Structure formats: C-alpha cells, structure tokens
N, C-alpha and C positions, 0 to 999 in steps of 0.2 A: 569268545570272551565266556566268564560266568554271568548269567542270570540273576541278579536279583530284583526279588520281587515285594513289593511292599506300598501301602497305603497308609497317609499319616488319617485319616476315618479310624484305622484298626486301634493307635494309640487314643482315641475318644473312647471306648469300651470305657464303663462304671465298673469298679471293683465293691461297691456297696457298704455296708454298713459294721464293719468286720476293725477287729484289732490285732492284727498278723492274722490269725485261723481262730479266733476268739469271736464268736460274735458279742457287739457291743449293750451293755446292758447291765443292770447290777453293779458289781464293781468292777466290772472293763469298763476302764474311760477310753473315750474314742483317741485317735490318734491325728497329733496335730498335722501330720501328712494325710493321714484321711484313708479307708479301707484297709482289701485284702495286702500282703507283698506281692501279688501279681502285678505289678505297676508298670506305666506303660516307659516311664523312665528307661528304665533298663534297654526298651530298643528305641525310643527316640536317643539317647547318647550312644548307642551304637550306630545309626546312620549318620550322628553328626561325627564321630569320632571317624567313620570312612572319608566324609570330606576335606576334614583339619590333616589327615595325612595323605592326602591325595588318592585314597583306594577307591574310592566311588567314580574316578577317571577311568578305572580300570575295569569297573562293573558294569552290566547292562541292566541297570535301573529302570525299572519297568511297572508299573500296576497291570490291575487284571478286575474283570468281572467278578460280580457275588457268584458263586454256585449256584446253578441252578435248580428248581423243587426234582425238576427231573435226577440231578446228579444229588439232593441229599436224599430223595425219597430210595435209592439203590444204599442205603447204611440206617436211617433213621425212619420210625414210622411215625406217619401222618400226625396220630394223634400227639406225637412226643411238638410237631411243628407249630401245631394248631394251637396248643394251651402257650406253647413258647411265643409264638406272635402274638396271642391276645394279651399275654401279659407284656411286653414288648411296647406296642402301642399303647398300653393303658401308663406306661411311664416305669416298668421296672418290675424286676420283683426275685425270686429264689427259684428255681428248681433243684432236685436232687440235694447234694452235699457240698456244701462250699461252694455253690455259682451262681452267685448274686449279678444283675445287669441291671442298668440304667435304660432308659428311654431309648429306642433303636438299637438295641441291643440283639435282636433277631439279625438287622439288617447290618451291623457290625458282624458278629459270626459267620453268617453266610457271605463275607466279604474275603473273614480270614482263612474261611475254608476254600474260595475262591483262588486264593493266592498262590493256594497248593497245587490247586488242579491243576492252574495255570503253569506251573513250573515243573509238574512231573509231565503234563501234555507235549510242553516246550522242549523237553531233553531226551521226548521220545520218538516226537516228531523230526528231531535232529537241527531242530534252530540252535541248540546248547547242548554240547557234552555233560556241563552239567548246570544245576540251579539252584538255588536258597530261597524260601518262602519265610518271609519274616513275617508267621500268622501271628495273630492276635483276636481274641482270645486263644488259647491252646487248645489242643484237642486229645491226647492221649490216652487221658482216663477215661473219656465220654462213652458209655455205653449204649447199643443202641437206642434204647428208652428211657434212659437217666444219665444226666452230666454230674460227673463229678470233679472235685480238685480243680476249680478254677476252668475245667474243661466243658465247655457248648455243646461243639459240634465236632465229632471225630474224623478232623480234618483230612489228616493222614488216609485213612480208610476212605474217605469222597473221593480222594483222587484216586485213587488203587483203582477203586471201582468205574471211576470216571473212565480210567484208560483204558482199562478190561473190556467195558462195556462196544466202547469204539473203537475194539479190536486193535490195538495198541499195542498192548502187551499180556501174556498171560503168565508166566512165572516173575513172582516178585519176592525179592528176600527184604526184611524192616528191619533196620538194627536202631535199640532206640539208648540210647546213653546220656538221659535225662535220669536225675539221682532216683527217681520215683518209679514202682513198675507201671510198665505200660499196660495194665489191664485191662481199659476197654481195646486196644487194637487188638490186643492178645484173643479177648475174648468176638467180635465182629470176624477175627480169621479161625476161630479155632478149627471149624469141621472143612478150611479150604487148604488141602496140601499142597494148592499152586502156591502162598505166600507164606513164606517163613517168617516168623517173629523173634527175634533177639530181644530181651530186655536188659541190660547191666543198671543194675540197681542198689543203691543201699536197701542192705535187708531190712526190713520190718520197718520201717519208714513210713510209707503211704501207698496202696491201702495197708492195712495192717496185716490182711488176714489173705495177703496174694504174693505173687511173685517167688513161692517156691522155685524148689530144682524137679520136684514130681510134678509131671502136667499130664493133665491129658489131652491138652489141643492135639491137634490132626499133625502140627509142623509147628513145634513151639519153642525155645528154649531160653529158660533163666538163668543169668547168671546173679546172684544175691550175692554181697560181697559186703565184711564187716564194713562197720564205720572206723572211719581214718584210716581207708585200704590205701588210699593212694597212688601215686602216678606209676608207680612200676605193676601195682595190682591191675592199673585197667591197662595199660600195653599189654601184659602178661593172657589176658582175658581176651585182648583182641587178637594176639597170634596163637592163643592156644585153644580157643574155643571160638569165636566168630569167624575166623578165616578158614578154619576147615569147614563148620556149617554152611558157610559160602561157598565153596567150593562145592561140596556136597551136594545143595540145592541146584545150586546153576541156573540162578537168575536170568531174567533178560534186562532187568536194572536194579539196581540196589536203591531205598530209601533210606533216609535217618530222620530217625525221631532226635532232630537235636537241642535237646536242651542244657544251658549251664549252671544247674544248682547244684552238683559234684565240686562246684568251688572250694576252695579252701576258705572263702569267708562269707559263703552262702549264709541265710538265717536260719536255713528249713533243713539243712543238711549237717555231714559230719565228714567228708569223703578227701576233705585235700588235693583233690585236684589244680592244674596251676593252667594258666592257657598253652599253656606249651604240652599239658596231656591233651585240649582238646586239638591241638595242631597235629601232634601224634596221631590220635586214633581216626582225623582226618585223612593224613596222609596213608595209613591203611587199610581204610574205604573206599580210597581213591585207586591204589595199589590192587585190590580186589575186585573195583568193577572196570581197570584195564585188562586185566587177567578175564576175565569171566563178561562181561557185557558190553564192551566196545568204549568202558569211560562211563557208560553213560548212569548218573547218580544225581540225588535231588535229595534237598533236606528242607526238611519244616521245623520251623523255632518251638520249643515249646517252652520246658521254665528256665530259673534262673533269676534271684530276685535279691542278687548285690548291685544296685543300682551304680556301683564304680567299677565293680570287677566283671560282668556279663560285656560291657563293650570290649576291654582288652582281649575277652577269651572269645568274642564275635569275629574281633580282628582276625587273630589269628586262624581262625576259621576260613574265614570269607579268602582271605592272603595266598591262605595254601591252597584251598579249592583254585583259584586265579591266575596262582603259578606266579604270584608276585614277589618281587622283592620288597616290596613297601613293609614296616616292622612298626608298632604301636610298642612300644617300652614296658611290659607291665612292672605297674609300680607296686604292686603286693606279690611280684613272682617269688623275689628275695627270702619274701615273710613266709609262704607257703613251701617253699622248698627246703628252710631250717627247718621244716614240722613234719617231713615225711619217715613214715616207719623204719626203724635200722632192718639190718640184714636179716636177725632172727625171725621179725615180726613179719616181712618180704616173704622170708620161706615159708611161714606158715599158711600166708594167702595163697603165694602158686600153689603149693601143695592142695589146696583148699580146692583154686580153680581148677586144676590136675583133676581131681575127683568129678568134677561138673561135667568135665569133659569126655570122662570115661561113662560115666553115666548117660549120656547122649552114644556113646561110640566115635567118640571123636579122635 
C-alpha cells in the first residue's frame, strides 16, 4: 500500500502580507483571500478529493513527528534556525525572499520536513514500496542559510541526509518537476556525486538567474523548457533525459520534488501540463524505480497554486502510485488539451530536449 504522510497543522502555516507575490502596501491592495498564492486550500482540497472518491481507503494515511534538530543541522546552520525560531516565537516575520510565516512557523516547517523524513525512511526500511509526503511549507528553493520562494526548510535534502546518516542509503536521485528551478536542492548537493539532482522547469521563471543547462554541480542536470511546452515536451524530457540519467546514476532510491505548478491553469507559470501529464511522469519514474531500485520511490509535495486543479493533478499521481483504478475526472483537462502546442512546435521542443541530452552525454 502506498503511504501518504500528512498533518492538518501544515495547513495552518500563514503566508503573510502579500498579494500574489507582491508585498502589500502603496498601491498594492490586499487580496480578499489574503496572502501568498501558496495556499493551504490546494492541499486540503487534495485530501478531501481522496476521501470523496474513495482513494483514501487505498492509501496508508499517517502522520509523523517534526524533524529533529539533528536532522535539520545536517543541512542548515544553527544561526539560521536560531533566528527563525526567535521570530516564530515572537509572532512571525520574514527571512530571505518571499518566505513569510506566522506564529509557530518554525514548528510547522519542522513538521513539514518531518513528513518527508518519515516518508523516505519508511520506503528505505521496506514498510512501503512508495510514499508521498504532503509537505507544507515546501522546500526545494531553500538554500542552507537562506529561505526563498515560499520554502523555509529544504525538506527533501533534510530527508536524504537523515537517511544517509542512518546508513539506509548512499546513492539517491532527485527528480524535480516543479515548474520552478530546484535551486536549493541543487546547491545543497552540488559537491555530492552520490546525489543526482534533475530539474525540469519553465526557463527563466523563478529564480530568474538559475536553472540553465550549463552547470558546475558534481551531479546535476537542468532541463529548462520554453513557456507553453506542454504534455509532449514533459514526456519527451522524461524519456530522453531523465530516464537515461537515472540509469547511468544507478540510485538506490528515487525521490521526486512533486510540484503541480506546471498545470495549464497555474497562476505562476505557463506550461500547459494536465493531470494526465503528472500521471504519465509518475508512471515513468515508477518504471525507472522498478528497473533500478526495487521500486523504491518517494515524493514530496512542492508548488502548485490552482486551488481547483491541484487536487485533480495530485489525485492522478497518487492513484498511479497506488495502482488504483479509482479516477477523478479532471474538469479542466479538455481545456488544457485543446491548447497544446501543434506538431511543428513540439518538434522544436524535442530538438531542444535532444540538445540538453547531448550536452550531458545521454
């Protein structure tokens, strides 16, 4: 049975005084719904959809404790956590770039990381062949000493380092299909040849200065895709770049930074992926995991800001992971499918992806 780690307390993380990604003030009027687009509703509605369709009964839904200070300090310095905890206890604040938090923000972020730690450990200890952590706040932008882009702790990196410290794993592959470049994960493992990091993202979206094909990291592959690339480009990138790279790295486990902001209706991106895209990418990494590491696969929730569409994308992913016949018909699927690039543009995207593969000798 697929494990699904979540906790209602993660939905209580507060996004602060923003309107979309602009600080409120001057001529920027507060939104009626309030705060950043990193909303708890995308995650809460995902859990609700599982319950309504019956998929929840086919998942081992459970919680986990907060990540320990020992776990956190393998990735982040004490100075960062001390300041984070001080502000959190004082009622909230902001550190870094677009990373506000309210009272108890430190504990909620540690809980988010703890879900990822438990999910990965459960897979590596054989309790589950695959697992999903509904982590919030997300983590893949967080640098060791500087949070960024809604990410307050590097959830996946904390989970990987914890598993390595316990002797559960050495070689790991991270596949990040969040629409934004996984700059934090890349930076944390930049000098670690045992951890392959692959990021598929919209070119030049966020962060604007990272995520290019050229990289100095020891084991890193970036696949920047043009805006509007759509379903075919993502699947071709999986088969032409991701799968060969995974085979070459030969990981003991595959972990996925599972953002849904490549959705065709996401307010922060323009990539035209549908719920079928996420299901197909999930099937691809599952096949790679079966081939390379006895099916061991773990995913952690990252971005995705359409409160309507994220639940259907997430349902498609979890149903695929669980091998369930239960479906949730995507009400936005036909609209997204109707706006996919035509054959000529798809050919250009495939050529670009082929050039990235050749750059990495794949």
